[in-house]
C-alpha positions, -999 to +999 in steps of 0.1 A: -145+009+190-114-003+207-082+018+208-066-006+183-089+007+156-090+043+166-070+055+136-092+039+109-107+064+084-143+075+090-151+076+053-136+058+023-127+092+008-099+096+033-080+066+019-055+072-009-044+048-037-009+042-048-001+021-079+032+002-086+049-020-111+074-046-099+088-080-110+062-107-103+086-126-080+088-096-057+051-091-051+048-117-023+076-102-003+062-066-008+028-078+004+042-097+034+061-066+047+029-045+047+008-074+061+033-075+090+026-038+097-011-042+103-036-014+093-011+007+073-025-003+039-043-030+019-021-045-009-040-058-040-024-074-070-041-058-100-024-078-127+000-106-117+013-111-152+024-075-155+034-070-119+009-043-112+001-037-075-023-012-059-021-001-022-050+015-004-033+036+023-049+046+055-046+083+062-032+080+097-004+057+085+006+076+053+041+085+067+047+050+079+036+037+045+061+060+028+090+051+051+085+014+045+080+020+007+113+039+006+131+008+020+113-015-005+119+005-037+153-010-044+150-046-032+116-051-047+125-031-079+094-010-074+083+016-099+058+041-087+031+046-113+007+068-093+006+081-057-019+097-034-049+093-057-081+098-038-102+066-034-133+066-056-151+033-046 
């Protein structure tokens, strides 16, 4: 595997799940910021009507994920519902 993908987890169990609630009109911006930082996490809108978002965070990028999240809390009006839950397929 190339160096670009060297930090990917070896098993799904290494990935952690974070759940958030935010205004619906902020979800697109939140998602685009993480998309711009490739491989940090996968953002999934769980319920658009309720503004529920779930992020699958790659273990090697947990600190980077948290740094970006800290900057997004206020502008995206993010409420953390759950953090660091182990992934259970």
